C-alpha positions, 0 to 999 in steps of 0.5 A, a space after each residue: 500500500 502506498 506510503 502516502 495513504 498511511 501519512 494521510 491517515 496520520 494527518 487525519 488522526 492529528 486533527 482528532 488529537 488536536 480536537 481532543 486536546 492532546 499533543 501526541 498519541 502513543 499507539 500500541 494496538 497492533 492493528 492501529 499501528 499498522 493502519 497508521 504506518 504499515 508496520 507489523 500488523 501482528 505482534 509476535 505473541 499475545 504477551 509480546 509487542 513488535 513496537 509502538 508508534 507515536 503520532 505527534 501534533 507537530 508532525 514528527 511521528 516516531 516508530 519504536 521497535 527492537 533490533 529484530 524489526 530494524 530492517 523491516 522498519 527501515 523499509 517504510 520509516 525514516 531512520 531519523 524517526 526510528 528508535 530501536 530499544 533494548 532491555 531498558 526500553 521504557 527509559 529509551 522511549 521516554 528519552 527519545 520523546 523528550 528530545 522531541 519536546 514530548 513529555 506527556 502522551 495520550 495512550 490507548 487505554 484498551 490496549 496497554 497492559 497495566 504493567 507496561 503503563 506502570 513502567 512507562 509512566 515512571 518516565 513520562 506522563 500518560 493520559 488514557 484515551 478511548 477510540 482515538 484511531 478506531 473511528 478512522 478505521 470505520 470507513 474503508 477507503 478505495 484501496 481497502 475496499 478492493 483488498 476486501 473484495 479479494 479477501 471475500 472472493 477467497 472465502 467464496 471459493 472455499 465455501 464452494 468446495 464445502 461439498 468436497 470437505 464435509 464428507 461422512 466419516 471426517 471429523 470436525 477437526 479434520 474438516 477444519 484442517 481441509 478448509 484451512 488448506 483451501 484458504 492457503 491454496 486460494 491465496 490467503 496468507 493466513 486464517 482470519 480466525 480459528 475455523 468453526 466446523 460444528 456438527 448437529 448439537 455442536 452447531 448450537 454453540 455460536 463459537 464451537 471448537 472443532 473436535 472429534 465429532 464425526 460428520 455422518 450421512 444425515 447431519 447438519 454442519 455449521 461452518 464459519 470461516 475467514 481468511 486474510 488476503 492483502 492484510 484484510 479479513 473475510 468472514 462467512 458462515 454457511 449451514 448445510 445438510 450432509 446427505 439426502 432428505 433433510 428434516 423439516 425442522 432443519 429446513 424451517 430453521 434455515 429458511 427463517 435464518 435466510 429470510 432474516 438475513 435477506 430482510 437485513 440486507 434489503 434494509 441496510 443503508 446510510 443513516 440507519 442506526 446500528 440497533 435498527 439493523 439488528 431489529 430488521 433481522 430480529 423482526 423476522 424471528 419475532 413474527 415466527 415466534 423464535 426470537 429467543 433463539 437468536 442470541 447474538 448481534 446481527 453482525 460486526 465490522 470487518 477489516 484489518 481485524 475480523 471483529 472491529 467496529 461497528 457492532 450491529 447490536 440492539 444497544 449500539 449507538 451510531 449509524 451506518 455510513 458509506 464505506 463501512 463493511 459489516 457482517 450480516 449473520 443472523 442465527 437460530 440455536 437449539 441446544 438439544 439438536 443444532 443451530 444455523 447461521 448464514 453470513 455475508 459481508 456487506 459494503 454500505 454504499 451511497 444508497 444501500 449495500 452491496 454484498 461482497 
């Protein structure tokens, strides 16, 4: 992605910081760091950071990382604005910032560990902020949308191969592995999240973990999978019957879910409140007397992360706007025998939405 895109994003953040009354923001959330700089979309481990970014009101932005990432950072960041730290990283970061006249920073409260805050605040002033970068990420630009189209295309290709994957005798875990291989074969760099393959009653668990349950000739299977291509995620769910002559209760459940999704997709448009989007699907279930079995939000934003803003839930504040990409995934769940979910990604357009 063109470096000018990252620079423009930092300029937009600068405007937000000025309005919020902050001189600079310390960015520690990995996806936000990448969104603003192009540096390292992932941290190496859940308890280890690849580095952080400071976006300053005066335009003298700085990137901080350790020696493992020096060469990678220099491919996209000026050496004069790069700080390589070692074991005494907190003092090193603070000294580098003080030399630039920064003695107090806003920081991302949701992503900084308490221990990190304790160590860094011993050297420099810190003020917590929420949702400084995330509102910028809500609206995808043209380059992001094109990448998300390609990512969604990979997911569609995988879903078309489900009849070859969901065969009797194969366990949920074995099917999940076959699906992961297909994502790689079709161009994904990795999975966007751990795949869900759930047979019969396991499908009543919205985030079921694939296990040893065997697919049989005459069972339902819920598959929720996503991949990452060109840095951006996809997320889709399908529920199918393996074998012939699916029972009426399965057909009725799946029909209701698909009609709820169709109602939501038909109603998504700029200006629609997030909570109203959820209601579009729920109203279909209420009319059928099964709304109690719809136990989660209608969907969520997708982009650099599989789950990001906005959330289409009944308590959410905000409205849809052109450029947002959201999932539309109503579901019904019956712990005694199974569940169904049907999911597409939708791009909000100027006058409605487009299914990716």
